[in-house]
N, CA, C and O atoms as CSV, one atom per row, in Angstrom:
chain,resi,resn,atom,element,x,y,z
A,1,MET,N,N,0.820,-1.190,0.000
A,1,MET,CA,C,0.000,0.000,0.000
A,1,MET,C,C,0.862,1.250,0.000
A,1,MET,O,O,0.660,2.136,0.830
A,2,GLN,N,N,1.772,1.333,-0.870
A,2,GLN,CA,C,2.625,2.507,-0.926
A,2,GLN,C,C,1.791,3.738,-1.237
A,2,GLN,O,O,0.825,3.677,-1.998
A,3,GLY,N,N,2.176,4.850,-0.640
A,3,GLY,CA,C,1.489,6.095,-0.893
A,3,GLY,C,C,0.227,6.274,-0.077
A,3,GLY,O,O,-0.411,7.324,-0.147
A,4,THR,N,N,-0.140,5.271,0.690
A,4,THR,CA,C,-1.331,5.348,1.521
A,4,THR,C,C,-0.936,5.845,2.899
A,4,THR,O,O,0.008,5.337,3.503
A,5,SER,N,N,-1.663,6.842,3.396
A,5,SER,CA,C,-1.354,7.313,4.738
A,5,SER,C,C,-1.818,6.267,5.748
A,5,SER,O,O,-2.747,5.505,5.483
A,6,THR,N,N,-1.176,6.238,6.886
A,6,THR,CA,C,-1.496,5.249,7.908
A,6,THR,C,C,-1.854,5.938,9.215
A,6,THR,O,O,-1.571,7.119,9.416
A,7,ARG,N,N,-2.469,5.188,10.076
A,7,ARG,CA,C,-2.828,5.652,11.408
A,7,ARG,C,C,-2.470,4.561,12.404
A,7,ARG,O,O,-2.357,3.389,12.046
A,8,THR,N,N,-2.297,4.952,13.635
A,8,THR,CA,C,-2.048,4.009,14.709
A,8,THR,C,C,-3.373,3.666,15.365
A,8,THR,O,O,-4.227,4.531,15.562
A,9,MET,N,N,-3.536,2.389,15.703
A,9,MET,CA,C,-4.777,1.937,16.319
A,9,MET,C,C,-4.417,1.064,17.511
A,9,MET,O,O,-3.523,0.222,17.428
A,10,ARG,N,N,-5.101,1.263,18.591
A,10,ARG,CA,C,-4.871,0.426,19.768
A,10,ARG,C,C,-5.869,-0.720,19.771
A,10,ARG,O,O,-7.070,-0.522,19.587
A,11,VAL,N,N,-5.351,-1.915,19.981
A,11,VAL,CA,C,-6.206,-3.093,20.138
A,11,VAL,C,C,-5.689,-3.865,21.341
A,11,VAL,O,O,-4.528,-3.733,21.728
A,12,ASP,N,N,-6.563,-4.672,21.924
A,12,ASP,CA,C,-6.114,-5.455,23.074
A,12,ASP,C,C,-5.100,-6.502,22.610
A,12,ASP,O,O,-5.037,-6.853,21.432
A,13,LYS,N,N,-4.325,-6.980,23.550
A,13,LYS,CA,C,-3.213,-7.880,23.241
A,13,LYS,C,C,-3.677,-9.141,22.529
A,13,LYS,O,O,-3.029,-9.578,21.578
A,14,ARG,N,N,-4.771,-9.732,22.960
A,14,ARG,CA,C,-5.250,-10.973,22.352
A,14,ARG,C,C,-5.662,-10.741,20.896
A,14,ARG,O,O,-5.366,-11.565,20.031
A,15,THR,N,N,-6.333,-9.638,20.624
A,15,THR,CA,C,-6.720,-9.325,19.244
A,15,THR,C,C,-5.485,-9.150,18.379
A,15,THR,O,O,-5.426,-9.656,17.259
A,16,TYR,N,N,-4.499,-8.433,18.901
A,16,TYR,CA,C,-3.255,-8.235,18.158
A,16,TYR,C,C,-2.588,-9.578,17.853
A,16,TYR,O,O,-2.128,-9.811,16.735
A,17,GLU,N,N,-2.542,-10.453,18.849
A,17,GLU,CA,C,-1.917,-11.760,18.655
A,17,GLU,C,C,-2.662,-12.578,17.605
A,17,GLU,O,O,-2.043,-13.256,16.785
A,18,ARG,N,N,-3.989,-12.513,17.631
A,18,ARG,CA,C,-4.786,-13.244,16.646
A,18,ARG,C,C,-4.546,-12.697,15.243
A,18,ARG,O,O,-4.388,-13.462,14.291
A,19,LEU,N,N,-4.520,-11.379,15.118
A,19,LEU,CA,C,-4.247,-10.763,13.816
A,19,LEU,C,C,-2.857,-11.141,13.322
A,19,LEU,O,O,-2.669,-11.425,12.139
A,20,LEU,N,N,-1.896,-11.144,14.217
A,20,LEU,CA,C,-0.530,-11.513,13.857
A,20,LEU,C,C,-0.456,-12.967,13.402
A,20,LEU,O,O,0.244,-13.281,12.439
A,21,GLU,N,N,-1.177,-13.862,14.092
A,21,GLU,CA,C,-1.218,-15.268,13.694
A,21,GLU,C,C,-1.791,-15.410,12.283
A,21,GLU,O,O,-1.258,-16.151,11.457
A,22,ILE,N,N,-2.879,-14.693,12.021
A,22,ILE,CA,C,-3.490,-14.734,10.688
A,22,ILE,C,C,-2.520,-14.191,9.647
A,22,ILE,O,O,-2.398,-14.733,8.548
A,23,SER,N,N,-1.839,-13.120,10.009
A,23,SER,CA,C,-0.870,-12.507,9.106
A,23,SER,C,C,0.239,-13.499,8.748
A,23,SER,O,O,0.572,-13.670,7.575
A,24,HIS,N,N,0.792,-14.131,9.739
A,24,HIS,CA,C,1.879,-15.086,9.505
A,24,HIS,C,C,1.391,-16.282,8.702
A,24,HIS,O,O,2.073,-16.736,7.783
A,25,ALA,N,N,0.215,-16.793,9.044
A,25,ALA,CA,C,-0.308,-17.983,8.368
A,25,ALA,C,C,-0.676,-17.697,6.911
A,25,ALA,O,O,-0.536,-18.564,6.048
A,26,SER,N,N,-1.143,-16.487,6.644
A,26,SER,CA,C,-1.610,-16.159,5.299
A,26,SER,C,C,-0.521,-15.566,4.415
A,26,SER,O,O,-0.619,-15.595,3.188
A,27,GLY,N,N,0.514,-15.030,5.048
A,27,GLY,CA,C,1.557,-14.367,4.280
A,27,GLY,C,C,1.230,-12.915,3.944
A,27,GLY,O,O,1.991,-12.254,3.236
A,28,TYR,N,N,0.104,-12.417,4.447
A,28,TYR,CA,C,-0.268,-11.021,4.230
A,28,TYR,C,C,0.325,-10.148,5.326
A,28,TYR,O,O,0.551,-10.598,6.450
A,29,ARG,N,N,0.571,-8.890,4.975
A,29,ARG,CA,C,1.035,-7.948,5.987
A,29,ARG,C,C,-0.092,-7.704,6.984
A,29,ARG,O,O,-1.268,-7.856,6.652
A,30,LEU,N,N,0.269,-7.329,8.189
A,30,LEU,CA,C,-0.703,-7.118,9.256
A,30,LEU,C,C,-1.759,-6.089,8.853
A,30,LEU,O,O,-2.947,-6.298,9.096
A,31,GLY,N,N,-1.344,-4.995,8.247
A,31,GLY,CA,C,-2.296,-3.974,7.811
A,31,GLY,C,C,-3.277,-4.508,6.784
A,31,GLY,O,O,-4.448,-4.128,6.782
A,32,ASP,N,N,-2.798,-5.395,5.902
A,32,ASP,CA,C,-3.676,-5.999,4.900
A,32,ASP,C,C,-4.691,-6.924,5.558
A,32,ASP,O,O,-5.840,-7.002,5.123
A,33,VAL,N,N,-4.267,-7.620,6.602
A,33,VAL,CA,C,-5.187,-8.498,7.335
A,33,VAL,C,C,-6.295,-7.664,7.972
A,33,VAL,O,O,-7.467,-8.038,7.919
A,34,VAL,N,N,-5.928,-6.548,8.566
A,34,VAL,CA,C,-6.932,-5.666,9.169
A,34,VAL,C,C,-7.880,-5.142,8.093
A,34,VAL,O,O,-9.091,-5.087,8.310
A,35,SER,N,N,-7.348,-4.761,6.949
A,35,SER,CA,C,-8.190,-4.282,5.848
A,35,SER,C,C,-9.154,-5.365,5.380
A,35,SER,O,O,-10.337,-5.100,5.166
A,36,GLN,N,N,-8.650,-6.579,5.224
A,36,GLN,CA,C,-9.505,-7.681,4.789
A,36,GLN,C,C,-10.576,-7.993,5.833
A,36,GLN,O,O,-11.720,-8.285,5.483
A,37,ALA,N,N,-10.210,-7.933,7.099
A,37,ALA,CA,C,-11.180,-8.187,8.164
A,37,ALA,C,C,-12.273,-7.120,8.162
A,37,ALA,O,O,-13.445,-7.423,8.386
A,38,THR,N,N,-11.886,-5.884,7.912
A,38,THR,CA,C,-12.854,-4.792,7.844
A,38,THR,C,C,-13.817,-5.000,6.684
A,38,THR,O,O,-15.026,-4.822,6.834
A,39,GLU,N,N,-13.284,-5.372,5.542
A,39,GLU,CA,C,-14.135,-5.630,4.370
A,39,GLU,C,C,-15.077,-6.808,4.629
A,39,GLU,O,O,-16.242,-6.772,4.233
A,40,ALA,N,N,-14.578,-7.839,5.284
A,40,ALA,CA,C,-15.417,-8.997,5.597
A,40,ALA,C,C,-16.544,-8.600,6.546
A,40,ALA,O,O,-17.684,-9.031,6.375
A,41,LEU,N,N,-16.229,-7.784,7.538
A,41,LEU,CA,C,-17.254,-7.321,8.470
A,41,LEU,C,C,-18.297,-6.479,7.756
A,41,LEU,O,O,-19.486,-6.588,8.056
A,42,GLU,N,N,-17.879,-5.652,6.825
A,42,GLU,CA,C,-18.829,-4.855,6.045
A,42,GLU,C,C,-19.766,-5.757,5.248
A,42,GLU,O,O,-20.963,-5.484,5.166
A,43,ARG,N,N,-19.234,-6.829,4.661
A,43,ARG,CA,C,-20.067,-7.761,3.895
A,43,ARG,C,C,-21.065,-8.473,4.805
A,43,ARG,O,O,-22.224,-8.659,4.435
A,44,VAL,N,N,-20.620,-8.867,5.984
A,44,VAL,CA,C,-21.506,-9.533,6.943
A,44,VAL,C,C,-22.627,-8.586,7.368
A,44,VAL,O,O,-23.792,-8.981,7.414
A,45,ARG,N,N,-22.277,-7.347,7.678
A,45,ARG,CA,C,-23.290,-6.377,8.099
A,45,ARG,C,C,-24.275,-6.094,6.968
A,45,ARG,O,O,-25.471,-5.945,7.219
A,46,PHE,N,N,-23.794,-6.019,5.732
A,46,PHE,CA,C,-24.683,-5.827,4.590
A,46,PHE,C,C,-25.647,-7.001,4.473
A,46,PHE,O,O,-26.849,-6.805,4.290
A,47,ALA,N,N,-25.124,-8.226,4.580
A,47,ALA,CA,C,-25.964,-9.422,4.479
A,47,ALA,C,C,-27.009,-9.445,5.595
A,47,ALA,O,O,-28.156,-9.824,5.359
A,48,GLU,N,N,-26.625,-9.046,6.796
A,48,GLU,CA,C,-27.577,-8.998,7.910
A,48,GLU,C,C,-28.686,-7.990,7.634
A,48,GLU,O,O,-29.848,-8.241,7.954
A,49,THR,N,N,-28.334,-6.849,7.041
A,49,THR,CA,C,-29.325,-5.832,6.705
A,49,THR,C,C,-30.293,-6.357,5.654
A,49,THR,O,O,-31.506,-6.187,5.781
A,50,VAL,N,N,-29.762,-6.993,4.621
A,50,VAL,CA,C,-30.608,-7.555,3.570
A,50,VAL,C,C,-31.523,-8.623,4.159
A,50,VAL,O,O,-32.715,-8.660,3.853
A,51,ARG,N,N,-30.975,-9.482,4.993
A,51,ARG,CA,C,-31.768,-10.542,5.617
A,51,ARG,C,C,-32.904,-9.951,6.452
A,51,ARG,O,O,-34.034,-10.433,6.385
A,52,ALA,N,N,-32.616,-8.927,7.225
A,52,ALA,CA,C,-33.647,-8.287,8.052
A,52,ALA,C,C,-34.723,-7.643,7.187
A,52,ALA,O,O,-35.911,-7.731,7.495
A,53,GLU,N,N,-34.300,-6.991,6.100
A,53,GLU,CA,C,-35.273,-6.364,5.206
A,53,GLU,C,C,-36.141,-7.408,4.511
A,53,GLU,O,O,-37.334,-7.181,4.309
A,54,LEU,N,N,-35.562,-8.539,4.146
A,54,LEU,CA,C,-36.350,-9.617,3.547
A,54,LEU,C,C,-37.326,-10.207,4.557
A,54,LEU,O,O,-38.443,-10.574,4.193
A,55,ASP,N,N,-36.924,-10.304,5.811
A,55,ASP,CA,C,-37.825,-10.799,6.855
A,55,ASP,C,C,-39.044,-9.894,6.990
A,55,ASP,O,O,-40.168,-10.375,7.134
A,56,VAL,N,N,-38.818,-8.584,6.943
A,56,VAL,CA,C,-39.926,-7.629,7.003
A,56,VAL,C,C,-40.821,-7.818,5.788
A,56,VAL,O,O,-42.045,-7.841,5.915
A,57,LEU,N,N,-40.224,-7.953,4.623
A,57,LEU,CA,C,-40.994,-8.135,3.397
A,57,LEU,C,C,-41.806,-9.427,3.446
A,57,LEU,O,O,-42.966,-9.453,3.035
A,58,ARG,N,N,-41.191,-10.500,3.951
A,58,ARG,CA,C,-41.886,-11.792,4.055
A,58,ARG,C,C,-43.102,-11.718,4.975
A,58,ARG,O,O,-44.068,-12.460,4.798
A,59,SER,N,N,-43.048,-10.833,5.945
A,59,SER,CA,C,-44.160,-10.737,6.899
A,59,SER,C,C,-45.417,-10.152,6.256
A,59,SER,O,O,-46.503,-10.256,6.825
A,60,ASP,N,N,-45.287,-9.547,5.093
A,60,ASP,CA,C,-46.426,-9.009,4.338
A,60,ASP,C,C,-46.647,-9.929,3.140
A,60,ASP,O,O,-45.895,-9.878,2.167
A,61,ARG,N,N,-47.678,-10.770,3.214
A,61,ARG,CA,C,-47.895,-11.784,2.176
A,61,ARG,C,C,-48.018,-11.189,0.775
A,61,ARG,O,O,-47.455,-11.713,-0.186
A,62,VAL,N,N,-48.756,-10.094,0.673
A,62,VAL,CA,C,-48.962,-9.472,-0.638
A,62,VAL,C,C,-47.643,-8.925,-1.186
A,62,VAL,O,O,-47.292,-9.164,-2.342
A,63,ALA,N,N,-46.930,-8.199,-0.353
A,63,ALA,CA,C,-45.649,-7.624,-0.785
A,63,ALA,C,C,-44.657,-8.727,-1.139
A,63,ALA,O,O,-43.908,-8.599,-2.107
A,64,TRP,N,N,-44.646,-9.807,-0.364
A,64,TRP,CA,C,-43.730,-10.914,-0.625
A,64,TRP,C,C,-44.075,-11.582,-1.958
A,64,TRP,O,O,-43.179,-11.900,-2.740
A,65,ALA,N,N,-45.359,-11.792,-2.219
A,65,ALA,CA,C,-45.784,-12.390,-3.491
A,65,ALA,C,C,-45.378,-11.488,-4.657
A,65,ALA,O,O,-44.921,-11.981,-5.689
A,66,GLN,N,N,-45.536,-10.194,-4.506
A,66,GLN,CA,C,-45.120,-9.265,-5.559
A,66,GLN,C,C,-43.615,-9.330,-5.777
A,66,GLN,O,O,-43.139,-9.333,-6.912
A,67,TYR,N,N,-42.882,-9.381,-4.689
A,67,TYR,CA,C,-41.421,-9.476,-4.783
A,67,TYR,C,C,-41.016,-10.734,-5.550
A,67,TYR,O,O,-40.174,-10.675,-6.447
A,68,LEU,N,N,-41.614,-11.867,-5.196
A,68,LEU,CA,C,-41.270,-13.126,-5.857
A,68,LEU,C,C,-41.620,-13.087,-7.341
A,68,LEU,O,O,-40.875,-13.607,-8.172
A,69,THR,N,N,-42.753,-12.469,-7.674
A,69,THR,CA,C,-43.146,-12.345,-9.073
A,69,THR,C,C,-42.129,-11.511,-9.831
A,69,THR,O,O,-41.712,-11.881,-10.929
A,70,GLU,N,N,-41.727,-10.384,-9.250
A,70,GLU,CA,C,-40.719,-9.518,-9.891
A,70,GLU,C,C,-39.372,-10.221,-9.979
A,70,GLU,O,O,-38.648,-10.066,-10.962
A,71,PHE,N,N,-39.040,-10.986,-8.960
A,71,PHE,CA,C,-37.767,-11.704,-8.935
A,71,PHE,C,C,-37.702,-12.717,-10.072
A,71,PHE,O,O,-36.662,-12.879,-10.711
A,72,ASP,N,N,-38.828,-13.404,-10.320
A,72,ASP,CA,C,-38.871,-14.411,-11.378
A,72,ASP,C,C,-38.725,-13.809,-12.762
A,72,ASP,O,O,-38.258,-14.468,-13.691
A,73,LEU,N,N,-39.132,-12.538,-12.896
A,73,LEU,CA,C,-39.000,-11.883,-14.192
A,73,LEU,C,C,-37.559,-11.624,-14.492
A,73,LEU,O,O,-37.237,-11.075,-15.546
């Protein structure tokens, strides 16, 4: 990540050790591991939001039927 500005972040010792283990095992730099973990968390949170919104939609039979019809198109 040349040319990218960096910041210092404090994490508890166990988290640091876990990140370091992942870094060593994967061959990625520690900063890259943190970046990948952040991206993974963003994907998980997005999926949770979509799942919750679908649950709301499913609770309305008419809206859910319309959604399924549009989805099939």
